[in-house]
N, C-alpha and C positions, 0 to 999 in steps of 0.2 A: 256598720260603723264600729271601729275598735277604739281603744283608749287614746291612742296617739292622734287619730283623726278628730275625735271629739275635742281634744286639747288644742289642736291646730285651729279648728274652726272657732272655738271659744276665744282664743288669743286674738285671732283676726277680728272677731266681733268687737272685742274690747278696744282695739285700735281704731276701728272704723266708726263704731257707734258711740264710744265714750261712756258706755254703761259700766256698772260695777261688775267685777269678775265673778263674784260669788253668785249673783243672780243670772248672769249670762251662762256660766258653766252649768248651773242647775237646769236651765232650759235645754241646753245641748245634750246633757245626759238623759233627760227625759225624752227628748225627740229621738235620740239614738237608741233608746231602750237598753242601755248598758246594764250588765249585771253588777253586783256589788264589787266584785274584784276589779273589773274594768273601770268602774266609776271611781274607785279609790286611786287607781293608777292615773286616770285622766286628771283627777284633782291634784295629785302630786305633781304631775307634769306641768299643768297650767299654772299653779301657784309657784312652783319651783322656777319656772322661766320668768315670771313676773318679779319674784323676789331677787333674782340674780341677773336681770336684763342688762344692766350697764356693764357688768363684769363679762357676761357672755359676748356682748357686742365688742368689748375691748379685745377679746381674744380673736373673735371672728374677723375683725378689721385687719388683723395682722396676717391673715391667710387668704384674703380676698383682694383681687386687683380692682374690683368694682366696689365703690362705697355702698354700704348697706342702705343708705337713704335713697339710692337710685334704683334699688330693687323693688319688685312687686312685693306687697305686704305679706302674702302667704309664703313667698320664698324666704323672706327674713324669718318668719315664725318657724318654718321647717328647719332652717339652719339653727335657730336657737334651741329648738327641741332636741336636735341631734347632739349639739355640743353640751347641753345640760345633762343629758343622759350619760354621756361619756365622762363628764367631770364629777357628777354628783350621785349617780346611781350605780352601785357596785355590782348589782345582780344582773344588769343588762349588758350583754357583750357589745363591745364597740361596733362590731360589724352589723349587729342587728339594729343598733341606733342609726347608723349611717344608712343602711338599706331602707329602713322605714321612712326616714326623711326624704330620701330620693323618690320612693314610691308615692309619698304624699305630694311632693312637688309635681310629679308626672300627672297625678290625678287632678290636682286642684289649680295648677298655675297655667297661665295663658301662653307664656313663652316656651316653645318646644325644646329650647336649649337649656332651660333653667335646671332641669333634673341633672344634666351633666355638670353644670356649674356647682350645684349643691354637692354632688358626689366628689368633685375635685377639691372643694374647700374643706369638707369634713374629712376626707382621706388625708389631706395635707396636715390638718390639725392633729389627726390621730397619730400620724407618724412622728409628730413633734410633741406629743402629750407630756413627755417627761422633761421637756425644756421649753415650756411656754414662756412668752415674754413677761418680763417683770413690770409690775405697776410702778410708775415713778413715785418716789416718796418725798420729793422736795417740797410739796405743798400738802399739809395735813388734810385740808378739806377735800382737795381733789383726790388724794389717795384713798381716804375713807369712802368718798362718794363712789369710786370705781369698785373698791373691794366689797362693799356692802350694798351696792346698787341703790343708793339714795341720792337724789339730786343735790348738787353742791350747795344750793341756797339753804336747803333744809339741814344739811350737815353743819353749815356755818351757824345756824340758830342753836343747834345742840352743843356745838363746841363752846359757844359763848356761855351757855347755861351750865355745862357739865365738865368741860375740859376734855382732852383727847382720850384719856383712858376710859372714862365712863361713857363717853360718846360711842366708842367702839363696842362697849358692852350693850348699850341700848340698841345700836344698829343690828348687832348680832341677834339680840332678842327679838327684834322686829321681823327678822327672817326665819324665826323658829315658829313652831306650831302653838296656837293658843289652846289651852285645855278647855274641854267642854265641861262647864259647871252648871249643875242643876240645883235650884232652890226648892226645898221642900215646902209644899203648901200646908202649913201647919194648922190651917182651919179644917183640913181633911185627914191629915196623917202626921206621924212623927218622922224625923229623919232616919231613925232606925228601921221603922216599918217600910219606908220608901226604899231604903237600901236593900232590904230583903226582897221586896217586890221586884226591883230591877234585876237583882242577881238571879231571881227565879225566871226572868225572861232572857237570861244569857248576857246581861250587861255587867261589866265590871264597874263597881261603884266604891270609891274610896272617900272617907271623910276629908273635907278640906282642912288643911293644917291649922288655919287660924280663924275661919269664919264659921259660925254656928249655922246649923240647918242647911248646910251646903255640901254637895257631893261632887267629886271629880269623876266623870264618866269616861269609859273607853269601851271599845267593842260594841258600839251602840247600834250600828246599822242605821236604818231610817228611824228617827225618833218618833215620827208620827204613827208608826205601826205598833208602838208599845202600849199595852193596856194601861200602864201607870201614867203615860202621857194622855191617852184618850180620856181617862177617868179624872184628869185634872189634879194629880197628886204632886206635880212639879212643873216648873217652867224654867227655861234656860235664861241665865243672866250672868254677866261677868261680875265677879266680886266687887269691883270698883263701883259699878252702878248700884249694887246693894248697899254699899257704904254711904252713898249719897242719901238713900232713903233712911238709913240709920241715923245720919247726921240731922235729918229733918225731924226725927223723933216724933212721929205721929202717935197719938194716944187713942184708945177706944173712945168712940163717940164724937171725935173731933170732925171739923169740916176742913178738907184739904183740897188744894188746887194744884194740879200738875199741868203746867202751861204748855209744854212742848213734849207731849207724852209718848207718841208712837215710837216703837211698837207696843209700849205699855208696861214694860218690866218694872219701872219704878212705881207706877200706879199699883201694880199687883203687889209689890213689896209693901207699900204703905197700907193697902187694904188688908193684907194679912197681919201686919203689925197691929192694926186696929181691930183685929179679931172679927172681921166681917161686919163691924158696927160703924156708925158715923157715915160720912159721905166723902167720896173721892171724885171730884170733877176732873175728868181726864181729857185734856184738849189737844187737838192738833189742827194745823192749818188746812190739811188736805182731807176731803171727804172719804176717800178710799181707806185712809189710815184710821178713821173713826171706826170703820167696819172691822179692821184688824184688831183694834183694842177691844171692841165689843165681843169678837169671837174668842179672844184670849180670856177675857173676864168670864164669859159664859162657860168655857171649858173648865176653868178653875172654880166655878161656882161662887164667884165674888160679886154678890148682888149689891154691895155698897159702892160699886164703881159706876159712874154715869159718864159715858163717852160723849164728847161734843166736838163739833167742828167750830173752831174759833181762831182768830188771828191774835197772837200774843201781844202785838203792838197796838191793838185797838181797844180803847177803854170801854168797859161795861159798867155803867153807873150802879147797877144793882149788885155788883160784887164789891163795891168799895167798903173797906174795913170789915169784910164778911168772913174771912178765912183765918183759922188758927195756924195753919201751915200753908206755905206756898213754895212750890218747887219750880225753878226755872232751869231746866236742862237745855241750854240754848243751842240753836243751830251753830255749828262751828266747822273748822277745817277738817276735823276727824283724824288728825294726825297722831292720835293715840291708839287707833285701831288698825294700824298697818299690818299687824299679824293676821287679822281677819280679812282685810281688804288690801292686799299687797300693792294694787295698782293706784291706791289713793295718793301715794308718794309722788306720782308722775303728773298729777293734775297741775294745771296752770296756776301759779301762785298769785297772779295779778288780781283775780276776783276776791281772793282771801282778805285783801287789804280793807275791804268795806265791812267785814264781819263784826269788828268791835262796835261799830255804830248800830248795827242791827241788834247785837246782844244788849247794848245799853238801852236801846229803845224798849225791848221786851222787859228788861229788868226794871226800868223806870216805871213802866206801866204796871207790872206785877206787884211792885211795892205798894201801890195804892189799894191793893186787895187785902193786905195783911192787917189783922186786928192789932190793937195795942197789946204789947207784950207777946205778940205772935212771932213766928220764925219764918225767915225767908232763906232758902238755900239756892245758891247759884252754882251750877256745875257745867262742865263741858267734857268731851272726850278728845281733847287736844292737849298738846304740850307746849304751845306757844304762849309765852308770857303776855303778849299784847292782847290775847283773847281771854286770859285768865286773871292773874293778879292785877294787871293794869285796868281791866274793866271793873273789877271789884273795888279797887282803891279809888277810881274816879267816881264810882257810884257812892261810896262812903263819904267822899269829899262834898258831894252835892246833896246828900241826904243825912244830915246830922242826927236825925231821929233814929237812925239805924246804927248799931254797933256790931262789929265782928265779935263772935262769941266762940270760945274754945269748945271743942267737943271730944268725947272719948270714943276711940275705936280700938279694935284689937291691938294689943301692945306691939305686935310685929309690924304693923302698918306704918307707924311713924307718929310724930308729934303734931297734933292739931290744936295745941293750946292757943295759937294766934287766931284761930277761926278759919284758917286757910291751909289746905294740904294738896300737894300734887303727888299722884301715884305714877310710878314708872314701871314699864314692863320688866326691866332688868333688875329692879329693886324688889318690888312686891309681887311680881309674877302676874299682875293684872293688866288690863288695858291701861294705856296712858290716860289719866283722868285728873280733873281739878274739882275740888269741893270747897265752897266758902259758905259758912253759916253766919247769918245776920239776924239780930233780934231788934224788933221795933220797940223802942222804949217810950215813945209818946203817942 
């Protein structure tokens, strides 16, 4: 199996199974036993097609007499792979891209005439590559939707929040790579010692421009193979998630509850801020995720974390008024992490409408666990106002004993004096993320 075949099969799996591309691709790469070079190309191809799918389909539809929706799934993916390489990858000759797609179609598709059709469509597109059809610009949402391959409903949400110029910047950022950011486990090492250890293993490590104890990594290869990883000197976390833990402000010796914790990054951040003292109850609804948190805490040597399986909506009387700090990183639409999960943009928006009710139920329940003068932080990895500010404001309206409290973050990040802050990929370079800090005054 080569890179293009792994990408084709992963893309087809995404369409048929509805799973997340990162997990599906990882399995395909492992099954195919691809080396690091082919794995990198397969990842670039798979993510590149997903990031540009609507644009690729727009061009393909102009060179095909048969609508794409009437074609076999693997035929469509072979076409997308071919045109993606021609339009976006300068180092791959057009002829090689076409030939590879034709061979993949011949190998994997049922219709014996499909390979000839793929060859004809891609050759036709190649001949016209300098005069491709123009995307209509009469409707801004439709234009940006096609150009940046985000569904029109989502583009409409961003246009309302940001306007057309900033929306274009956000969509472009969503189609770019997310940096790999490592948080130093300061209970074991310093960020300077960690940087030296990683450089010694061939990893390029640069200090993050505005977040302490954070490194931007490149040339990592497999992180799991690194001694610094195996020895628990760092964990991978987006800076936005770390900021939620900083807003929570856990102190040594405190009792902290992380209600929706998996895979555990915010619990790890809290435990480290607490210098390995006190107690972090780290909960998730799913039993297999408890094991994930347990493994991470064990690797990092954070013995003050207690993983548990618990439903954030179900009240536990023994926890009432028991915690100094409570974090609710609620289940959400995930539309702030499109850089890392490019296919999340294509999910059916209809089920998302019920999320604010779920978020409020968890937040209402978690509020009962906060001690007087304790802190509650509500966060999500989405950019939709109805899951963010609207949930927080409705909670405050119904719980007068809680007040939004301003918090200080690195100056570059933005102003959190109102107690609420949204982080944007195109502004801060982080995941899209919302943080609200609330203090219980009674």
